[in-house]
C-alpha positions as CSV (number, residue, x, y, z in Angstrom):
1,M,-46.6,222.8,223.8
2,K,-45.8,222.4,220.2
3,S,-43.0,225.0,220.6
4,I,-41.4,223.0,223.4
5,N,-41.5,219.7,221.3
6,L,-39.8,221.5,218.5
7,I,-36.9,222.7,220.7
8,V,-36.4,219.2,222.1
9,A,-36.3,217.7,218.6
10,I,-33.7,220.2,217.4
11,G,-31.6,219.5,220.5
12,F,-31.7,215.8,219.7
13,L,-30.5,216.3,216.1
14,I,-27.6,218.4,217.3
15,S,-26.6,215.8,219.8
16,T,-26.7,213.0,217.3
17,S,-24.7,215.0,214.8
18,A,-21.9,215.5,217.4
19,V,-21.7,211.8,218.1
20,L,-21.5,210.9,214.4
21,D,-18.6,213.4,213.9
22,A,-16.7,211.9,216.8
23,Q,-16.9,208.4,215.4
24,T,-15.8,209.2,211.8
25,S,-12.7,211.2,212.3
26,A,-9.6,211.2,214.6
27,S,-6.1,212.5,214.6
28,A,-2.8,211.5,216.2
29,S,0.9,212.5,216.2
30,A,3.5,210.4,214.4
31,V,7.3,210.4,214.5
32,A,9.6,210.2,211.4
33,H,13.0,208.6,211.8
34,A,16.1,208.0,209.7
35,Q,19.6,206.7,210.4
36,I,22.5,208.0,208.3
37,I,25.6,205.8,208.1
38,R,29.0,206.2,206.6
39,P,29.4,205.1,202.9
40,I,31.3,201.8,202.6
41,H,34.8,202.1,201.2
42,L,37.3,199.6,199.9
43,T,41.1,200.1,199.6
44,W,43.5,197.8,197.8
45,E,46.5,197.2,200.1
46,N,48.8,194.6,198.4
47,P,48.8,192.9,195.0
48,L,48.1,189.2,194.4
49,E,51.8,188.2,194.1
50,F,52.8,184.8,192.9
51,G,56.5,185.6,193.0
52,T,59.0,184.1,190.6
53,L,57.8,181.0,188.9
54,I,59.3,178.3,186.6
55,P,56.9,176.6,184.2
56,P,56.7,172.8,183.9
57,T,58.7,171.0,181.3
58,S,55.5,169.6,179.8
59,G,51.8,169.8,180.4
60,T,50.3,172.5,182.6
61,G,51.2,173.6,186.1
62,Y,49.4,175.7,188.7
63,A,50.3,178.1,191.4
64,T,47.6,178.6,194.0
65,M,47.6,181.4,196.5
66,D,45.4,179.6,199.1
67,V,43.9,181.7,202.0
68,T,41.9,179.0,203.6
69,G,44.7,177.9,205.9
70,M,44.7,181.3,207.6
71,G,41.4,180.7,209.3
72,A,38.5,183.1,209.2
73,N,39.2,186.8,209.4
74,S,42.8,186.5,210.4
75,V,44.3,189.4,208.3
76,T,44.9,192.1,210.9
77,G,47.4,194.5,209.6
78,H,48.3,196.6,206.5
79,G,50.0,194.2,204.1
80,V,50.4,191.4,206.6
81,C,49.7,188.2,204.7
82,P,52.6,185.8,205.0
83,L,51.4,183.2,202.5
84,T,53.3,181.3,199.8
85,P,51.6,179.6,196.8
86,T,51.4,175.9,196.6
87,M,52.7,174.5,193.3
88,S,51.4,171.5,191.3
89,G,51.8,170.0,187.9
90,G,55.6,170.2,187.8
91,A,55.7,173.9,188.2
92,G,58.2,175.4,190.6
93,R,58.8,178.6,192.6
94,T,62.1,180.3,193.3
95,D,63.1,183.0,195.8
96,L,65.5,184.5,193.4
97,G,63.0,187.1,192.3
98,P,62.4,190.5,194.0
99,N,58.8,189.8,194.9
100,T,57.6,187.8,197.9
101,P,54.5,185.7,197.2
102,S,51.5,186.9,199.1
103,A,47.7,187.1,198.9
104,C,46.0,190.2,197.8
105,T,44.9,192.3,200.8
106,F,42.1,194.8,201.2
107,L,40.9,197.3,203.8
108,V,37.1,197.9,204.0
109,E,35.8,200.8,206.0
110,G,32.3,201.8,207.0
111,E,29.8,202.0,209.8
112,S,31.1,200.4,213.0
113,N,29.8,196.9,213.7
114,F,27.7,196.7,210.5
115,L,27.9,193.5,208.4
116,F,29.3,193.6,204.9
117,G,29.6,191.2,202.0
118,V,32.3,190.6,199.3
119,D,31.8,189.8,195.6
120,L,34.8,188.0,194.0
121,P,35.4,187.4,190.3
122,P,33.2,184.6,189.0
123,L,34.4,181.2,187.8
124,E,35.0,182.5,184.3
125,V,38.7,183.0,183.8
126,I,40.5,186.4,184.1
127,V,43.0,186.9,181.4
128,I,46.3,188.5,182.4
129,P,48.2,190.0,179.5
130,M,52.0,189.9,179.4
131,H,53.7,193.3,179.6
132,R,57.0,193.1,177.8
133,I,59.0,194.6,175.0
134,G,58.9,192.5,171.9
135,P,56.4,190.7,169.6
136,G,53.6,188.4,170.7
137,T,51.0,188.6,173.4
138,P,51.2,185.5,175.5
139,V,48.8,185.4,178.4
140,L,48.3,183.6,181.7
141,V,45.0,182.8,183.3
142,L,43.6,183.3,186.9
143,D,40.6,181.5,188.3
144,N,39.3,179.9,191.6
145,F,39.2,183.2,193.5
146,Q,38.8,182.9,197.3
147,T,38.7,184.9,200.4
148,N,39.5,184.2,204.1
149,L,36.3,185.8,205.3
150,A,33.8,183.7,207.3
151,G,30.4,183.0,205.9
152,S,31.7,182.0,202.5
153,D,29.9,179.8,200.0
154,P,30.3,176.2,201.3
155,A,30.0,174.8,197.8
156,F,33.6,176.0,197.1
157,G,35.1,175.0,200.4
158,A,35.6,176.8,203.7
159,G,36.8,180.4,203.3
160,S,36.4,180.4,199.6
161,G,33.7,181.4,197.1
162,T,33.0,182.8,193.7
163,G,30.4,185.3,192.8
164,H,29.9,186.2,196.5
165,G,33.1,185.7,198.4
166,G,32.0,186.0,202.1
167,T,30.8,188.2,204.9
168,G,32.4,190.1,207.7
169,T,31.8,192.6,210.5
170,L,33.2,196.2,210.5
171,T,34.4,196.0,214.1
172,G,35.5,199.5,215.0
173,G,34.5,200.6,211.5
174,Y,37.1,198.7,209.5
175,K,38.1,195.2,208.4
176,Y,41.1,193.6,206.6
177,F,40.7,190.6,204.4
178,A,42.7,188.6,201.9
179,V,41.9,187.3,198.4
180,G,43.8,184.4,196.7
181,A,43.5,182.7,193.3
182,R,45.0,180.0,191.1
183,L,47.4,180.8,188.3
184,T,47.6,178.4,185.3
185,L,51.2,178.0,184.1
186,P,51.5,176.0,180.8
187,A,54.8,174.5,179.7
188,G,56.7,176.8,177.3
189,T,55.4,180.0,178.9
190,P,57.7,182.7,177.6
191,P,59.7,184.5,180.3
192,G,58.7,187.9,181.3
193,E,56.5,189.8,183.8
194,Y,52.8,189.2,183.7
195,S,50.3,191.5,185.1
196,G,46.5,192.1,185.0
197,Q,43.5,193.4,187.0
198,F,40.5,191.8,188.6
199,N,37.6,193.4,190.5
200,V,36.5,192.9,194.1
201,R,33.3,194.6,195.4
202,V,32.0,195.2,199.0
203,F,28.5,196.1,200.1
204,Y,26.5,196.4,203.3
205,N,24.9,193.1,204.0
């Protein structure tokens, strides 16, 4: 009789141990996933061209390459940006020069239908050195950068912005956009060709 009770007790312990093991451990299969996309790429198409300008006789004039009038996302072809700068402060523009005024145009390429953002130069001025033969280093100044992309900072007006210029969609994997700015033209600006550089950055948004 004692032998039978011992066997029953041992069987009870084994059964309890199996239940405890089942409650304290488990396993399942999981899936790892990643999506690889194309790197985003920006190509400069056309320069920011103010054309041939005549400075005011006194004070300070301005030439503004304004892209807001184009409407959102309206640059659709390589180098197609038929804009002319507006003049103020007594400055003037002439068509006698070889260069037609136009906004700066860019082509951004990347993953199809992804959103991207644009960073423009900040409010601080961009100095453009004069490239000429002879003494002196007169400069002109660019500021008030803007883009025609939708989703721009409303604090600077529709279609414009500084610091972050706007957003767009890479429909079909590409997008063209334009960048404009304001050129300060003081009286007495020495004749010559003026040129400089500014940076534009794009990123997946």
